[in-house]
C-alpha positions as CSV (number, residue, x, y, z in Angstrom):
1,G,0.0,0.0,0.0
2,P,1.0,3.7,-0.1
3,I,3.6,4.9,2.3
4,S,2.8,8.2,4.0
5,G,3.8,10.4,6.9
6,V,6.7,9.5,9.1
7,N,7.2,6.2,7.2
8,K,8.4,8.2,4.2
9,E,11.5,9.2,6.2
10,I,12.4,5.7,7.5
11,A,16.0,4.7,7.0
12,V,16.7,1.5,5.1
13,L,19.9,-0.5,4.7
14,Q,19.8,-3.1,2.0
15,C,22.7,-5.5,1.8
16,H,23.5,-7.9,-1.0
17,G,26.4,-10.2,-2.1
18,D,27.5,-9.9,-5.6
19,C,27.8,-13.7,-6.0
20,D,24.4,-14.6,-4.6
21,P,23.1,-17.6,-6.6
22,L,19.6,-17.5,-5.1
23,V,18.8,-13.8,-5.4
24,P,20.8,-12.2,-8.2
25,L,22.3,-8.9,-7.6
26,M,20.2,-7.4,-10.4
27,F,17.1,-8.1,-8.2
28,G,18.6,-6.3,-5.3
29,S,19.4,-3.4,-7.5
30,L,15.8,-3.3,-8.8
31,T,14.5,-3.5,-5.3
32,V,16.5,-0.6,-4.0
33,E,15.5,1.6,-7.0
34,K,11.8,0.8,-6.2
35,L,12.3,1.7,-2.5
36,K,13.8,5.0,-3.6
37,T,10.5,5.8,-5.4
38,M,8.5,5.0,-2.3
39,I,10.4,6.7,0.5
40,N,13.0,9.5,0.7
41,P,15.8,8.2,-1.5
42,A,18.4,10.0,0.6
43,N,17.5,7.5,3.4
44,V,18.1,4.4,1.4
45,T,21.5,2.8,1.5
46,F,22.4,-0.2,-0.7
47,R,25.7,-2.0,0.1
48,T,27.2,-4.8,-2.0
49,Y,29.8,-7.2,-0.8
50,S,32.4,-8.7,-3.2
51,G,32.4,-12.5,-3.3
52,M,29.5,-12.9,-0.9
53,M,27.0,-15.5,-1.8
54,H,23.5,-16.0,-0.1
55,S,25.0,-15.5,3.3
56,S,26.6,-12.8,5.4
57,C,30.2,-11.6,6.1
58,I,32.0,-9.5,8.7
59,E,31.9,-6.4,6.6
60,E,28.1,-6.7,6.3
61,M,27.7,-7.2,10.0
62,M,29.8,-4.1,10.7
63,D,27.6,-2.1,8.3
64,V,24.5,-3.4,10.1
65,K,26.0,-2.5,13.5
66,Q,26.8,1.1,12.3
67,F,23.3,1.5,10.8
68,I,21.7,0.4,14.1
69,D,24.0,2.6,16.2
70,K,23.1,5.6,14.0
71,H,19.3,5.1,13.7
72,L,18.1,3.4,16.9
73,P,18.3,4.7,20.4
74,P,20.6,3.0,22.8
75,V,19.2,0.2,25.0
76,D,19.6,0.5,28.7
């Protein structure tokens, strides 16, 4: 459905391996472009990871940690 109000300003981090055999990188690229039409494109970050398949890597986990640290309040 349509996105409105505060949801248009939500921050999104999308990560994708460039060797993913299950979800080709092209589909990740198309998804991020669609997201940019639905919410503030300045708040959409797309990261790719060289050699990463349908999995995760240390670089990706560090990017996720930085994203969380930046956008979510600290937990007591």
